[in-house]
C-alpha positions in Angstrom: -11.4 1.9 1.5 -11.3 1.3 -2.4 -10.3 4.0 -4.8 -13.8 4.3 -6.1 -15.2 4.9 -2.3 -13.5 8.5 -2.6 -15.6 9.4 -5.7 -19.1 7.8 -4.2 -18.3 9.9 -0.7 -17.7 13.2 -2.7 -20.9 12.8 -4.8 -22.6 11.8 -1.4 -21.3 15.2 0.4 -21.9 17.4 -2.9 -25.2 15.8 -4.0 -26.6 13.8 -1.2 -29.5 15.9 -0.8 -30.8 15.9 -4.3 -33.6 13.7 -5.8 -33.0 13.1 -9.7 -34.9 11.0 -12.0 -33.5 7.9 -14.1 -34.0 9.7 -17.1 -31.4 12.4 -15.5 -29.0 9.5 -14.6 -29.3 7.8 -17.9 -28.7 11.2 -19.4 -25.5 11.9 -17.2 -24.2 8.1 -17.8 -24.5 8.7 -21.8 -22.6 11.7 -21.6 -19.9 10.0 -19.6 -19.5 7.3 -21.9 -19.7 9.8 -25.0 -16.8 11.8 -23.3 -14.9 8.4 -22.2 -15.4 5.8 -24.8 -13.2 3.7 -23.0 -15.2 3.4 -19.9 -18.2 2.5 -22.1 -18.5 -1.3 -21.2 -18.2 -0.5 -17.3 -21.0 1.8 -18.0 -23.2 -0.5 -19.9 -22.6 -3.1 -16.9 -23.6 -0.6 -14.3 -26.6 0.6 -16.0 -27.8 -3.0 -16.5 -27.1 -4.1 -12.8 -29.0 -0.8 -11.9 -31.7 -2.3 -14.1 -32.0 -5.3 -12.9 -30.9 -4.6 -9.0 -34.1 -5.1 -7.5 -35.1 -8.4 -9.5 -34.7 -10.3 -6.4 -36.1 -7.8 -4.1 -39.3 -6.3 -3.2 -39.6 -2.7 -2.5 -39.5 -2.9 1.2 -35.9 -4.3 1.1 -34.5 -1.3 -0.5 
């Protein structure tokens, strides 16, 4: 298990039943980057990855 898996597992355990909008997620990412400027580049890379994630897939594969 990677170190980051613990945070992901906590996220699923605490909020796994919730549904959120992309706008909500974007706002949380902005808040996180504002509060933690050292993570600005990883947040930007993650957001770009999410934005482009389904470029190679159709909706049936997700």
